[in-house]
C-alpha positions, 0 to 999 in steps of 0.5 A: 915289746909285748903289751904285758912287758910294757905294762910291767915296765910302766908299773915299775916306773910308777912304783919307783916314783911312789917309793922315792916320794915315800922316802922323801916324806920320811916314811920308815923303810919297812913300810915302804917295802910293805907298800911296794910288795902289795903294789907289785902283787896288785900290778901283776894281777892287773897286768895279767888280767888286762893283757890276756887274750879275750875269748870269742863270744860263744854265740858268734856265727861262723864265717861262711865257707867258700867252695873253691 
């Protein structure tokens, strides 16, 4: 399982828990839906930014070449 899919799965579990808690607090379903959409957007942006491959530093020295 990739890091991205694991992050998204964990975020969906969090979202389900928050939605259920809001339901138990008698929050209107319209606002639960609005909150869920906002959190899905934030979660996807966060997942993409945290799991993208990092670029190597521009000033990194090249590894020595072996002459075989």
